[in-house]
C-alpha positions in Angstrom: 34.9 35.5 -12.8 32.1 37.9 -11.9 28.0 37.4 -10.7 27.2 38.7 -14.5 28.3 35.3 -15.6 24.7 34.0 -14.6 22.6 31.5 -16.5 19.4 32.5 -18.9 16.4 33.2 -17.0 13.4 34.0 -17.6 13.9 35.8 -21.2 17.3 37.5 -20.0 20.2 37.3 -22.4 22.5 34.7 -21.8 26.4 36.2 -21.4 28.9 34.7 -23.8 30.1 31.8 -21.4 30.5 28.7 -24.3 33.9 28.1 -25.2 34.4 26.3 -28.6 37.3 23.7 -29.5 37.6 21.8 -32.6 37.5 18.0 -32.7 39.4 15.6 -34.5 36.8 15.5 -37.3 37.4 19.4 -37.4 33.9 19.9 -36.2 32.9 23.1 -33.9 31.7 21.5 -30.6 30.5 23.7 -27.8 31.6 23.5 -24.3 29.5 25.2 -21.7 31.8 27.4 -18.9 30.5 25.1 -16.1 31.8 22.0 -17.9 35.4 23.4 -18.3 35.4 24.3 -14.5 34.0 20.5 -13.7 36.7 19.3 -16.2 39.5 20.9 -14.2 38.2 19.4 -10.9 38.2 15.7 -12.3 41.9 16.4 -13.5 42.8 17.1 -10.0 43.5 20.9 -10.3 41.5 23.4 -8.1 40.4 26.5 -9.9 39.6 28.1 -6.8 42.8 29.5 -5.3 43.4 31.9 -7.8 39.8 33.3 -7.6 38.5 34.6 -4.1 35.1 34.7 -5.7 35.1 31.5 -7.6 32.5 29.7 -5.2 29.9 32.4 -5.4 30.3 32.6 -8.9 30.2 28.9 -9.9 26.8 28.2 -8.1 25.3 31.3 -10.1 26.0 28.9 -13.1 23.5 26.4 -14.2 24.4 22.8 -13.1 25.2 20.1 -15.9 24.7 17.4 -13.7 24.6 14.6 -16.3 28.4 15.7 -17.1 29.2 15.3 -13.3 28.0 12.0 -13.1 29.4 10.6 -16.2 32.8 11.8 -15.2 32.7 10.1 -11.9 31.6 6.9 -14.0 34.7 7.4 -16.2 36.9 7.1 -13.6 38.2 4.0 -12.0 38.5 3.2 -8.2 42.3 4.7 -8.3 41.5 7.8 -10.0 38.7 8.6 -7.8 40.9 8.4 -5.0 43.1 10.6 -6.5 40.6 13.6 -6.8 39.0 13.0 -3.3 40.1 15.9 -2.3 38.4 17.9 -5.0 35.5 16.0 -4.5 35.3 16.7 -0.7 35.9 20.4 -1.4 32.8 20.5 -3.8 30.7 18.9 -1.6 32.0 21.2 1.2 31.0 24.4 -0.5 28.0 23.1 -2.0 26.8 22.7 1.5 28.2 25.8 2.6 26.4 27.7 -0.6 23.3 26.1 1.0 23.6 28.9 3.9 23.9 31.8 2.1 20.9 34.3 1.2 21.1 33.5 -2.7 18.5 31.6 -3.3 19.6 30.8 -7.1 23.2 29.6 -5.4 21.0 27.3 -3.2 19.2 25.4 -6.1 22.4 24.6 -7.9 24.1 23.8 -4.6 21.3 21.1 -4.0 21.6 20.0 -7.6 25.3 19.8 -7.5 25.0 17.5 -4.4 22.3 15.6 -5.7 24.7 14.9 -8.8 27.9 14.1 -6.7 25.6 11.4 -4.5 24.0 9.6 -7.4 26.9 9.6 -9.2 29.0 8.3 -6.3 26.8 5.7 -5.6 26.4 4.3 -8.7 29.7 4.1 -9.5 30.3 2.3 -5.9 27.6 -0.4 -7.2 30.7 -1.8 -8.9 32.4 -2.9 -5.9 35.3 -1.0 -6.0 36.0 -1.2 -2.4 36.0 2.3 -1.5 34.2 4.1 0.9 31.3 6.5 -0.4 31.5 8.9 2.7 35.1 9.1 2.9 35.0 10.1 -1.5 32.3 12.4 -1.1 32.7 14.0 2.4 35.7 13.1 3.9 36.2 10.9 6.8 37.3 13.8 9.7 34.7 16.1 8.8 32.1 13.9 7.6 30.1 14.5 11.2 30.3 18.1 10.9 29.4 18.6 7.4 26.4 16.4 7.0 25.2 18.2 10.3 25.2 21.2 8.8 23.7 19.7 5.2 20.6 18.6 7.5 20.2 21.6 9.4 20.2 23.8 6.0 17.4 21.1 4.7 15.5 21.6 7.9 15.3 25.2 7.8 14.4 25.1 4.2 11.5 23.0 4.8 10.4 25.0 7.9 11.2 28.5 7.3 10.3 31.1 4.9 11.1 30.6 1.5 10.6 29.7 -1.8 8.3 26.5 -2.7 10.6 25.6 -5.2 13.6 25.6 -2.8 11.4 23.3 -0.2 10.7 20.7 -3.2 14.2 20.4 -4.1 15.1 19.6 -0.7 13.0 16.9 -0.2 14.1 15.7 -4.1 17.7 15.6 -2.6 16.9 13.9 0.7 15.0 11.2 -2.0 18.2 11.3 -3.7 19.9 10.4 -0.4 17.8 7.7 0.9 17.4 5.8 -2.3 21.0 5.8 -3.1 21.3 1.9 -2.7 19.0 -0.7 -3.4 19.1 -2.1 -0.1 18.2 0.9 2.2 20.0 -0.6 5.2 23.5 -0.3 3.3 23.5 3.3 2.9 25.5 4.6 5.6 25.0 8.0 5.1 21.8 7.8 6.3 23.3 7.1 9.8 24.2 11.0 9.8 20.1 11.5 9.1 19.2 9.5 12.2 21.4 11.9 14.0 20.7 15.1 12.8 16.8 14.2 12.3 14.4 15.7 9.7 11.3 13.9 11.2 10.2 17.5 13.0 10.5 19.2 9.7 8.3 16.4 8.0 5.4 16.6 10.4 4.9 20.4 10.2 5.0 20.2 6.6 2.2 17.2 6.9 0.4 19.8 9.5 0.3 22.4 7.2 -2.7 22.7 5.2 -1.0 25.2 2.6 2.1 23.3 2.1 0.6 19.7 2.2 -0.9 19.7 -1.7 2.5 20.8 -3.1 4.9 18.6 -0.5 2.7 16.4 1.0 3.5 13.4 -0.8 7.3 13.5 -1.0 6.9 14.4 2.5 5.2 11.0 3.4 7.3 9.1 0.7 10.4 10.2 2.6 9.3 9.7 5.9 8.1 5.9 5.0 11.6 5.3 3.4 13.6 6.4 6.7 11.5 4.1 8.8 12.6 1.4 6.4 16.6 2.2 7.5 17.9 -0.9 9.6 14.3 -1.3 11.3 14.9 -5.0 12.0 18.5 -4.5 13.1 18.6 -1.2 15.6 16.6 1.0 17.4 15.3 3.6 14.4 14.3 7.2 15.3 12.0 7.4 13.0 10.4 4.1 14.0 9.7 5.4 17.5 9.0 8.9 16.5 6.5 7.7 14.2 4.8 5.5 16.7 4.3 7.9 19.6 3.6 10.9 17.0 -0.2 12.4 18.4 0.1 15.5 16.5 -4.0 15.4 15.4 -3.2 17.6 12.5 0.0 15.9 11.1 -1.8 12.6 11.2 -4.9 13.9 9.7 -2.6 15.4 6.6 -1.0 12.2 6.4 -4.2 10.2 5.9 -5.7 13.0 3.2 -2.6 12.6 1.5 -2.8 8.9 1.3 -6.8 9.1 0.7 -6.3 11.4 -2.3 -4.2 9.2 -4.0 -5.6 6.2 -3.7 -9.0 8.2 -4.8 -7.2 9.1 -8.2 -6.4 5.5 -8.7 -9.9 4.4 -8.0 -11.2 7.6 -10.0 -9.2 6.2 -13.0 -10.5 2.6 -13.0 -14.1 3.6 -12.6 -13.6 5.9 -15.5 -11.9 3.1 -17.8 -14.6 0.8 -16.6 -17.7 3.1 -17.3 -16.4 3.9 -21.0 -19.4 3.3 -23.3 -19.1 1.5 -26.3 -20.8 1.9 -29.5 -20.4 -1.0 -31.7 -18.2 -3.9 -32.6 -15.5 -1.9 -33.9 -15.4 0.2 -30.4 -15.5 -3.3 -28.5 -12.6 -4.9 -30.7 -10.7 -1.6 -30.7 -11.4 -1.3 -26.9 -10.4 -5.1 -26.1 -7.1 -4.7 -28.4 -5.9 -1.5 -26.3 -6.5 -2.8 -23.4 -4.4 -5.9 -24.0 -1.5 -3.6 -24.4 -1.8 -0.1 -23.6 -4.3 -0.5 -21.0 -2.7 -3.5 -19.4 0.7 -1.6 -19.2 -0.7 1.8 -17.6 -2.4 -0.2 -15.4 0.5 -2.0 -13.9 2.1 1.6 -13.9 -0.4 2.9 -11.4 -0.4 -0.6 -9.3 3.3 0.1 -8.9 3.3 3.5 -8.0 1.0 2.8 -5.3 3.2 0.3 -3.7 4.7 3.3 -1.6 1.3 4.8 -0.9 0.2 1.2 1.0 3.8 1.1 2.0 2.9 4.5 4.1 -0.4 3.6 5.1 0.8 0.0 6.3 3.5 1.8 8.2 1.1 4.3 10.2 -1.7 1.7 10.9 0.9 -0.6 11.9 2.9 1.5 14.3 1.0 4.5 15.5 -2.6 3.4 17.5 -3.7 7.3 17.1 -3.5 6.9 13.5 -6.6 5.0 13.4 -8.4 7.9 14.6 -7.2 9.7 11.1 -7.9 6.3 9.2 -11.7 6.6 10.1 -11.9 10.5 10.5 -15.4 11.2 8.4 -15.5 14.1 6.0 -17.4 15.8 3.0 -15.1 15.2 -0.1 -14.6 18.0 -2.4 -14.7 17.2 -6.2 -10.8 17.8 -6.7 -10.5 15.4 -4.6 -12.5 12.6 -5.0 -14.5 10.5 -7.7 -17.5 11.8 -9.1 -20.4 11.1 -6.8 -23.5 8.9 -7.4 -27.0 10.3 -7.3 -27.6 10.3 -3.4 -30.8 8.3 -2.6 -32.8 7.9 0.5 -31.2 6.3 3.4 -32.0 3.0 3.5 -31.7 -0.2 6.0 -28.8 -2.7 5.8 -29.5 -5.6 3.1 -31.4 -7.8 5.7 -31.5 -11.9 4.8 -35.3 -13.0 4.3 -36.3 -16.4 5.5 -34.2 -18.4 2.8 -31.5 -16.2 3.7 -30.9 -14.4 0.4 -30.6 -10.5 0.7 -33.4 -8.3 0.5 -31.7 -5.9 -1.7 -30.9 -6.7 -5.4 -27.7 -5.2 -7.2 -28.2 -3.8 -10.4 -26.9 -6.2 -13.3 -24.8 -3.6 -15.2 -23.4 -0.2 -14.1 -24.5 3.1 -15.8 -22.8 6.3 -15.6 -23.3 7.8 -12.2 -25.2 11.6 -12.5 -23.8 14.8 -10.6 -25.0 14.7 -6.7 -26.6 17.5 -5.1 -25.4 16.5 -1.6 -21.8 14.6 -1.0 -22.1 11.6 1.6 -19.4 11.4 4.2 -16.0 9.5 3.3 -12.9 8.5 5.2 -9.7 6.8 4.1 -10.6 3.3 5.1 -13.7 3.9 2.6 -11.1 4.8 -0.1 -9.0 1.7 1.1 -11.4 -0.7 0.7 -12.8 0.5 -2.6 -9.2 0.3 -3.7 -8.9 -3.0 -2.4 -11.5 -4.3 -3.9 -9.8 -3.3 -7.0 -6.3 -4.7 -6.8 -7.6 -7.8 -5.1 -9.0 -9.1 -8.4 -6.0 -10.2 -10.1 -3.3 -11.4 -8.5 -1.7 -13.8 -10.9 1.6 -11.6 -11.7 4.0 -10.7 -8.6 3.2 -7.0 -9.2 -0.5 -7.5 -8.3 0.2 -10.0 -5.9 2.3 -8.1 -3.7 -0.1 -5.1 -3.8 -2.9 -7.5 -2.7 -0.9 -9.1 -0.2 0.1 -5.4 1.2 -3.8 -4.7 1.1 -4.9 -8.0 3.2 -2.0 -7.4 6.1 -3.3 -3.6 6.4 -6.8 -5.0 6.9 -5.3 -7.4 9.2 -3.8 -4.8 11.4 -7.4 -2.6 11.4 -9.3 -5.6 12.3 -6.9 -6.4 15.0 -7.5 -2.6 16.5 -10.0 -2.7 19.3 -10.6 1.3 18.1 -11.0 0.8 14.7 -13.3 -2.1 15.4 -15.5 0.0 17.5 -15.8 2.5 14.6 -16.5 0.2 12.0 -19.4 -1.9 14.1 -20.5 1.6 14.7 -24.3 1.4 13.2 -24.6 5.3 13.4 -21.7 5.8 11.3 -22.6 4.6 8.0 -21.0 5.0 4.7 -21.5 4.2 0.8 -18.3 1.8 -0.5 -18.5 1.2 -4.1 -17.1 -2.6 -4.4 -15.8 -3.6 -7.3 -16.0 -7.5 -8.7 -14.0 -9.4 -10.6 -15.4 -10.6 -14.0 -16.2 -14.5 -14.0 -18.2 -16.7 -16.7 -21.2 -16.7 -14.5 -21.5 -13.1 -14.1 -20.5 -9.7 -15.9 -18.3 -7.2 -14.2 -20.3 -5.6 -11.4 -19.8 -2.3 -9.1 -22.3 -1.2 -6.9 -23.0 2.4 -7.7 -25.5 2.9 -5.3 -24.2 0.8 -2.6 -26.3 1.2 0.7 -25.3 3.5 3.5 -24.1 1.1 6.4 -21.3 0.1 8.9 -17.9 -0.2 7.1 -17.8 -3.5 8.6 -20.1 -4.9 6.6 -18.4 -3.7 3.4 -15.2 -5.1 4.6 -17.1 -8.4 5.1 -18.2 -8.0 1.5 -14.8 -7.6 0.5 -13.5 -10.7 1.9 -16.5 -13.2 0.5 -16.0 -11.5 -2.6 -12.1 -12.6 -2.9 -13.4 -16.1 -1.4 -15.7 -16.7 -4.3 -13.2 -15.2 -7.1 -9.9 -16.9 -6.5 -11.0 -20.5 -6.5 -8.5 -21.5 -9.5 -5.4 -23.6 -10.3 -3.0 -20.8 -9.0 -4.4 -20.8 -5.8 -3.1 -18.2 -3.7 -3.3 -20.0 -0.5 -1.2 -17.3 1.6 -3.9 -14.8 0.1 -6.8 -16.6 1.7 -5.1 -17.2 5.0 -4.8 -13.5 5.1 -8.7 -13.4 4.3 -9.9 -15.6 6.7 -7.9 -14.4 9.5 -9.8 -11.1 8.8 -12.8 -12.5 9.0 -12.1 -14.6 12.2 -10.7 -11.0 14.0 -13.6 -9.4 13.3 -15.8 -12.3 14.7 -13.6 -12.3 17.6 -14.3 -8.7 18.6 -18.2 -9.3 17.9 -18.1 -12.2 19.9 -15.9 -10.1 22.7 -18.5 -7.3 22.9 -21.5 -9.2 22.0 -22.0 -6.8 19.2 -24.6 -7.6 16.6 -24.8 -6.3 12.8 -27.4 -6.7 10.4 -25.4 -8.7 8.0 -26.6 -11.1 5.6 -24.2 -14.0 7.3 -25.3 -16.7 4.5 -23.2 -15.1 2.0 -20.4 -15.7 4.1 -21.2 -19.5 5.0 -21.9 -20.2 1.2 -18.7 -18.9 0.5 -16.6 -20.6 3.1 -18.3 -24.0 2.1 -17.6 -23.3 -1.7 -13.9 -23.0 -0.8 -14.2 -26.4 1.1 -15.7 -28.2 -2.2 -12.8 -26.6 -3.9 -10.3 -28.0 -1.9 -11.9 -31.5 -2.3 -12.0 -31.1 -6.0 -8.1 -30.2 -6.6 -7.0 -32.3 -3.6 -4.4 -34.1 -5.8 -2.9 -31.1 -7.1 -3.0 -28.6 -4.3 -1.7 -30.9 -2.0 1.6 -31.3 -3.8 2.3 -27.9 -3.2 0.3 -26.5 -0.4 -0.9 -27.3 2.9 -4.6 -27.3 2.4 -5.3 -29.2 5.8 -4.3 -26.1 7.6 -6.7 -23.5 5.3 -9.5 -26.4 5.7 -9.3 -25.9 9.8 -9.4 -22.0 9.6 -12.6 -22.4 7.8 -13.8 -25.0 9.9 -13.0 -22.9 13.0 -14.8 -20.1 11.6 -17.9 -22.5 11.5 -16.8 -23.5 15.2 -17.1 -20.0 16.6 -20.6 -19.2 15.0 -21.6 -22.9 16.4 -20.0 -22.2 19.8 -21.0 -18.4 20.3 -23.0 -17.5 17.6 -26.0 -16.4 20.1 -23.7 -13.9 21.2 -23.5 -11.9 18.2 -25.8 -13.4 15.6 -28.7 -10.7 15.1 -31.4 -13.2 15.9 -32.3 -17.0 16.6 -33.3 -17.4 13.2 -29.8 -16.7 12.0 -28.2 -19.1 14.2 -31.0 -21.5 12.9 -30.2 -21.0 9.6 -26.7 -21.8 10.3 -27.8 -25.2 11.3 -29.5 -25.7 8.3 -26.9 -24.6 5.8 -24.3 -27.2 7.4 -27.1 -29.8 7.2 -27.8 -29.2 3.8 -24.1 -28.9 2.9 -23.5 -31.6 5.1 -21.9 -34.0 1.9 -19.0 -31.5 2.0 -17.9 -31.7 5.6 -18.5 -35.6 5.5 -16.0 -35.4 2.4 -13.2 -32.9 4.0 -13.4 -35.2 7.3 -12.7 -38.4 5.2 -9.7 -36.5 3.2 -8.5 -35.7 6.5 -8.6 -39.1 7.9 -7.0 -40.5 4.9 -3.9 -38.3 5.3 -3.8 -38.7 8.8 -3.6 -42.3 9.1 -0.6 -42.0 6.6 2.7 -41.1 6.9 2.9 -37.7 4.8 4.2 -34.2 5.1 0.3 -32.9 6.3 -0.2 -35.6 9.1 -0.2 -33.7 11.8 -2.4 -31.0 10.5 -4.7 -33.7 8.7 -5.3 -34.7 12.4 -5.9 -31.4 13.9 -8.5 -30.9 10.9 -10.2 -34.3 12.2 -10.6 -33.1 15.6 -11.8 -29.4 14.8 -14.4 -31.2 12.6 -16.2 -33.0 16.0 -18.8 -30.7 16.5 -19.8 -29.8 12.7 -19.9 -33.9 12.4 -22.1 -34.0 15.8 -24.5 -31.6 14.5 -25.1 -33.6 11.4 -25.0 -36.8 12.9 -27.9 -35.7 15.0 -30.3 -33.9 13.1 -29.9 -35.5 9.7 -31.6 -39.0 11.0 -34.3 -36.5 12.8 -34.9 -34.6 9.7 -35.5 -38.1 7.5 -37.6 -39.4 10.1 -39.6 -36.6 10.2 -39.8 -36.4 6.3 -40.9 -40.0 6.6 -43.4 -39.4 9.1 -45.2 -37.2 6.6 -44.4 -38.8 3.9 -42.6 -36.5 2.1 -39.8 -36.9 -0.7 -38.1 -33.9 0.2 -38.4 -30.8 2.8 -38.8 -27.1 2.4 -36.3 -24.9 4.2 -38.9 -23.9 6.7 -39.7 -27.7 7.2 -36.2 -28.4 8.1 -35.7 -25.7 10.2 -38.9 -26.7 12.1 -37.2 -29.9 12.9 -33.7 -28.1 14.3 -35.7 -26.1 16.1 -37.4 -29.0 17.9 -34.4 -30.9 18.5 -31.6 -28.8 19.9 -31.9 -29.7 23.7 -30.9 -33.3 22.7 -27.9 -31.9 20.9 -24.1 -32.7 22.7 -21.4 -30.5 21.5 -17.8 -30.4 22.9 -16.5 -27.1 24.1 -13.1 -26.5 22.0 -10.6 -24.4 23.3 -9.5 -21.0 22.0 -11.8 -20.8 19.2 -11.9 -17.0 19.6 -8.0 -16.6 20.3 -6.2 -15.8 17.2 -1.8 -15.2 16.9 -1.5 -11.0 16.8 -0.1 -9.6 13.6 3.7 -9.5 13.7 5.9 -8.0 10.6 9.3 -9.5 12.6 10.4 -12.4 11.4 7.6 -13.7 9.2 7.0 -10.9 6.9 10.9 -9.6 6.9 11.8 -11.1 3.6 8.3 -9.5 2.1 8.9 -6.2 2.9 12.7 -6.1 2.1 11.7 -6.8 -1.1 9.0 -4.2 -1.3 11.4 -1.7 -0.3 13.9 -2.5 -2.7 11.3 -2.5 -5.5 9.5 0.9 -4.1 13.6 2.6 -4.0 14.1 1.5 -7.5 11.1 3.4 -8.7 11.7 6.5 -6.8 15.3 6.3 -8.0 14.2 6.6 -11.5 11.4 9.4 -10.6 14.1 11.5 -9.4 17.0 10.5 -11.4 16.6 13.5 -13.7 16.1 17.0 -12.0 17.0 19.3 -14.9 13.6 20.1 -15.7 12.7 21.0 -12.1 16.0 22.9 -11.8 14.9 25.1 -14.9 11.3 25.7 -13.3 12.8 26.6 -9.8 15.3 28.9 -11.5 12.0 30.7 -13.7 9.9 30.6 -10.2 13.0 32.4 -8.5 13.5 34.8 -11.3 9.5 35.7 -11.2 10.0 36.2 -7.3 12.5 38.7 -7.7 
C-alpha cells in the first residue's frame, strides 16, 4: 500500500481502491478498501505485521465510521474481548497519528477515534459487563495514551493549524464527554480531569478571531466538563471556572451566549411580526403554527438548554462574570436583532396620583424601522428579553424546565451585590423589549419602544408579568416561589443600601393581591397538591417589607401613602386569607404549621386595616358621603399615622441564599442528561464535516 492510495479530494481522480465480490444473489457488491482493512481487524487479524508503512497509509484513507460502529455493534461481549488487542492497537495508532505532520492523517485519525468511542460506549449500554477503557485503550497503557491524546487535542486548539482541525478536535471531545447519558458514569473523563483542556478553551474564548467558529463548542464542552461528578468530588473544571479572572475570556463567553440568545429573540420577534393579509392567511398561519411552528419553537427552546446551563454555571460559580454579564456595548447588525427607531430619552414611567403609569404602551406591535443610532445593550438585556419569551408558556416539561432555569439564573443575579448595583444605577439605562403572553382581556403585546431605564425596572416588570399571566389550573407553584424570591432579594438590596428607584410600585402590589385572590378562589383544588399557605406567606411578607421599611426605599412619601391605600382598598382579600389560614391552623392538617405562620405574618396588615377602616368610615359619615375618592382616603391615612401601632417583625430583610445542592441536584442532573442526549445526536454523524475538512486541507495545500 502506498500514499498514492489516497481519497478523492477536490476533484482529483480516486485510485482503484474498490474491491468487488459476488453476493449470494450474484449481484456485484462494492467494498471499499478501507472496509476490507477494518474487516481484518474485526476478524482478529493484524494486517500491519506485513507492511511497515501500513499505518501511514491507513490514515490517508477516508474513514468509514459507520462501518466501524456497526461492526462493534454486531459483536457480543466475548467476541469483543477476543479482539481487544486489535482495538487497543487501532486506538493507539490513531492517537500516534495525531502527533505527525500530515493534517489529512490527523483528520482521519480523529474520525477513527470518534467511531471507536461512539461504537464502544453504545455497545456498553447493553450491560455486557466489560470495561470500555480496557477494550479501547487497555488498563496498562491507558494513562500514557490518553495523556498523549489530550496533549494533541490541546496543541490543535492552541497552536497554528487549520481551523477544520481545531473544530474536529472539539467535536471529538464532545463525542467523548457525551458518550454516556449520565456524565458522571463516564470514567474516561477521569483522564480529562488529570490532563486538562481548560486553558485551551479559555484561550479560544479570549481570541476574537477564533471565537466565532470555535466559541460555541468551547463553551458547550466547558459547561459539560463542569458537570462531571460535581456533587461527589472536587472537579478541577468547577474550581478553575470559579476563579477565572481573564477579562477577555469571560467577555468572550458572555458574547457567545448573548449572540445565540439574540438569534432566538430575533427569530421569535420575526414570527410575531409576520403580517396577516386576510382570512385565508390567518387560517394558514394558525394551522401552520399548530404544527410546524410549534415543533420549531420546541426545537429552538431545547437547543437553548445548553446555553442557559452555560450562563447559569458562569453566573453561579464566577463572581467576575457579573462584569461581563452587565458589560455595555453597541450591538452590530450581524449579532443582534433589528433595533426600533431611536426616540428621545424619556424619563422612567412614573405613577400619577392614582398609581397608574403616565406612559401608555402601544396596543399592538408594528414592524420596526431601521435605526440610525444604536442603543447600548448587554447580555443581561438579551437574557431578560429571552426570559420574557420562554416564561410565557410553562405547560409542557421542556418549557417549564427552561423557564425554571431562567428564574434560577435571575435568582443568582438578584443575590449578587455588584449585579444589583449595576441594575439600580440610574446612569446605566437600557431599552428592554419584554414580550407578553396573549390573554383573554388583551392582545399579544411587545414594547417595541420601551423606555430607557435601569435594568431593575425591567426585571420587576418581568416578575409582575409572570405573576399575572400564570394564574391557571396547572398552577406552577415552584416558579411562583422563585419569582417572589427574586422580588424579595431586590427589595432587600434596596432596603439595605437605601436605594430609591422610580418604579410604579402599584403594579407590583396589584399583581400580588391578584395572586392572593386566585389562591382564595382555588383553595379547594390547590390545597390538595400544594402548600398555598407557604406561598401566601411569601406574598404577605413582601407587603410587610414595604410596610416596615418602605420609608427607606420607596421614592417618596406619596408612594408610602398609596401602599396603605391599596391595603385598605383590598382589605377583603387580606381578611379572607386570614380566615382561610385560621381554619387550617385550628384543624389537624398537613398544612397546620404553615397556616399558623401565615396568621402571624398577617398581624401588621390586619392592624393597618383595623386601624384605618373605621376612621375612613367615620370620616365618610361625618361628611355625609357614601363613597370616597382615593385622595380623600389618602387624607384620612396621612392624618392617622401617629396613632397606628405595628409589631416589629424579625428577618423580613433576610433570605436563604441560593444553593444548588441538595435542593436542585435532581433538576440539574435531569437537565444535563437531556442536553447530553441532544448533543450526542448533533455529533453522531461527522461524515459531512470530515468531507469539508478534507476539502479545506486540499485547498490550503
